[in-house]
N, C-alpha and C positions, 0 to 999 in steps of 0.2 A: 685645558679643560680637565676638571677633576673627574675620574671615573665614578660611575654610580656605585652604590653599596652592593656588595656581593662577595662570593668566595673566590679567592685568588691564591696562586702559589705563594707560600710564605717565603719572603726574601731571606729570612734567617734560617729556614729549614725547608729547602725545595721539595723534600719528599712528602710534605703534607700541605694542607690548605689552611688559610687564615682569613678571618672575616674583616673586610674593609667597610667601614660605616659611612663612607663617602667623604670623610675628612681625615680619618686616622685609622691605624690598625687596632683592633680589639684583641683581647686575650683568647677569643674563641678560635680553636684549631680543630682540625679533623683530618683523617686520611682521605686521599683522593677517592672519588667515586666513579663508577662507569660513566662513559661519555655518551651524550646524545639523547638523554631522556630526563624528564623532571620539569619542575617549574622554572620560571625566569630567574636570571641571575640576581635580581634585586631583592629576593626574599631573605629576611633577617633570620638568624637562628633563634629558635624558641625552645624553652625547657621542655623535655619529654618528647620532642619531635626529632626525627632523624634529619641530619643536615641535608640541604639540597645539593644537587649536583653542580659542578663548576661551570659547565658549558650549556648553552642553549642549543636546541636542535638546529642543524644546518639546513637552510632552505636552498633550493636550486638557484645558482647564480650568486649566492651570498658567500663572501669570504669569511672564514673562521679565524679570528685573531683574538688573542688574550694578552693585552698589554701588561707588562710587569716591569717595574723599575728595580734597580739593584738594591735600593734602600728605602726610598720614600713611598709615595703613593703608587698604586699600580698604574703603569703607563705614564707616570709623571716625569718631570725633568730629571736627568741623570741616568735614565735607562740606557741610552746609547746603544752600542752594537749588541750587548748582551740581551737587552730587552727585545731587540729585533730577532735575535737567534731563538730566544724562548718562544716568541710569537710564532716563528716559522715551525718550530718543533711541535707546538700545540696544534697548529693547523694540520700538520702531517698526521698527528695522532687521530684527529677527527676524521681525516680522509680515510685512514686505514680502517677506523671503526665503521665508517659508512660502507666501505668495500666489503668488509666481513659480513655486515648486516645484509648486504645485497646478495652475497653468496648463499646465505641460508634461506632468504625469502626468494624462492625461485619462480613464483607466479601466483596466480589466484585460481581457486577452484571455481566450479560453475556458479557458485553463489556470490562470487566477488570477494570473498574473504581470503586473506593470504594463507598459503599453505607452506609448511616448513618441511624440508627434506633433510634427513639425517645424513651427514657426510660419510663417505665410505671409510672404513677402517683399514689402514695399511699396516701390515705386519712389520715389525722391526726385529732386529737381531736379538732383543731381550724378550720378545713375546714367546710364550710357550708354544711348542709345536702342536698343531691341531691333532685332536684325539678322535679317531674314528671308532665306530662300534666294532667289536670283534666279530669275525664271521661266525655264523651259526654252526654248531658242531654237526658233522655229517652223521647219518645213522650208523650205528655199529654194524659192521659186516658180520654176516652169519657164517662166513667161511674163514679159515685161517688166513692170516695176512703175513706177508714176508717181513713186516715190521714187528711181528710177534717175537719177543726175545726167545721163545722156545722153538722157533722154526728157522730153518735155513732154506733159501730158495735157489733152485737151479733153473734159471730162466731159459737157458739154451734148450734143455730137455723138458721144460714145462712141469717140473715136479718140486715138491717141498720135502724136506727131511725134518724129523723131530730132533731136538737137541737135548739128549739126556743129561742128567746131572754129571758133572765132571768133564763135560765136553764144551768146546768153545768154537766160535768161528775162527777160521785160519788167520794167523798173524805171522809175518816173516817166513812164509812158505814159498819155495821157488815154483812149485807146480801150480798152475792156475785152475786146475780142475779139482782141487781138494775142497771138500764141502765142510769138513770139521776136523778138529784134532782134540786130543786130550789136553787138559789144561796144564801148562808148564812143560819144561824140557829137562833133559839130563845129558851128561857126557856119555857118548857112545862107548861100549865096552872095549873096542879095538883101537881106533885111530884118534880118539879124543875129540871128534866132531860132536855136533849137537844132535840128539835124537829125541823122538817123542814116543810115548808109550802106545799111542793109537792114532789112526787117521782113517778117514773115509773119502774115497775118490769117486766122482761121477763123470763119465764121458760118453760120447756117442761113438758107436762102432761104424766107421766109414771106410776103412781100408780093407774090408773083407766082404766078399760077395755072399758069404754064408749068412743066412737069416735065422737058423735054428738057435734058440737060446741055449739048449743043451750043448750043442757042438761048440758054440762060441765060448761058453763058460769053461768047458773042458780044455779048449785051446788056450785060454787066457791064464789059467791058474799057475802054470809054471812061470810065465812072465811076471805075474803078480808077486810070486815068491822071490824071484831074483831081484826085482825092483825094490822090494821091502827089506830083504835080509842078506843079499849077496853084495852087489855093487851099487853105489849111489850114482847120482847124475854126473859127478866129476871123476868117477872111476875108483873111488876109495871103497874099502870094505869095512864099514862101521862095526860089523859083528864078526869080522874075521872070515866071512864066507859061510855058505850053507854046507853042512855035513850030511844031512839026510832030511827026508820028508815022508809023510804018510797021509793018505786021504782019511779024514775022520768023519766026513758027512757029505752028502750030495743028494739032489733030488729036485722035484718040481717045487715051485713056489709061486704064490700069487703076489704080485707087486702092483700097487695102484690100480687094481682091477684088471691086470693083465697077467697072462700065464707066462711064467719065467722058469729059470733053472739056476741052481747054485752048486758050487763045489768048494769044499773047505779042506785045507791042508794044515797039518801041524808040522812046523819047520824047526829043526835043530841046527844051531849055529856053533861055530868054533868057539866063540866067546859070548857070554851072556846066556840068558835062559831061552833064547829063541822066541818063537811066537806062532800066531795063527794068521793065515791069510784066507780070504774067501773071494771068489769071483762069482758075481750074480748078474745074469743078463735077462732082460725082458723088453718087449716092444714099447716104443714110445707112444704116448697118448696124443702127440701133436705132430703136425707136419707130415712127413712121408712115413712115419712110424718106424724110423730107423731104430735098430736095437740100442738100448741103453746098457752100459756096463757100469756096475757099481763094485768097487773093490773095498774090502775091509782089511785093515792091518792092525792086529792086536798083539802086543807083547805078552809073552807067557810070564808066569811067576806072580808073586804077590803084588808087584807094582803095576802090572798090566790091568787094563779094564776088564770087567767080567764078560765072559762070552755071551751072557744073556743080552748084553747090549746090542749084539748083532741082530738078534731076533726082534728086539724092541725097535730098533731103527727101521728094519725091513717092514714091520707091521705098520709103522707110522708114515711110510712114504705115501704121498698123495699127489694127484694131479693138481696143479695150481687152480685154486678157486673151487675145489671139490673136497669138502671135509669128510664125506661119507664113504668114498671109494678107497678101501684099504687092501690088506692082504696079509701074508705071512707064510712061514714055512709050514707045509702040511695042509695048506688050504688051496691046492691047485684048482683051477677053474676050467681046465681044458688040456688038450694034448700039447706037448712041448716040443715035438719033433716036426 
């Protein structure tokens, strides 16, 4: 039986379709169209109209086959195994199309019309990473922050220090209670080790039952001088030892809103210009109010930091989170004994 007129796979070019007029192949060709929609197979091609689809819709219980011979009429003699294979492939394609259509048409709404659900999108390795909105910036703090580059925070004692020009946070310093040092190092005058022109130390006084800032400062100044200009932590004498010292200043001082006391010495060393050391003690503003000891070590000479930095740092010490409570030399706020 000769197949009816219609669009079938072109036996000479299987990637396209060709019109069979019922008796012979015509010169009409077209690319394959989607499966499962459109008019019946027998519609002839017309000028100015789009070609009709190759397959008729598949009804339930109806087998979908498209006979195609290797060279003659579609489904005619000579098709053999190849024609059967093509028919099976076409049937599988129609079945897949029906399944895909069934996936998208998931049901009907209340009015009986079909509703379509968009399939979920699955991220792949080539998809861009999801971008989330950046968090809203927090309000600007009204008090100094430890992240401020001009401040150094002593969390143990609950205070912050200002960082004057020429001073930096400690780097490669053995003592863990150093708050700041002058920028850069130099070769010590005596034994060739590395020295700094200035440093500031902050620690809590815990090994002494004494609580008077004046007594504690007077007791500490000699140790401060020895640690800075006599022997270092490993027993070397970077300045050749201390030859003499003299007290150049002392008295009450207000620090972070607390009454304290300070003592300052001028130290002369065997080598180098020597320097200045200062011991300053004041009650802590946190915890048990244990006394806080702050030591200043400034080299003398033109390379050392200006002595005015001692007063600048002292006036700028604040309780953490309190920008208004300050102090300074000569601004005592109460008895110190």
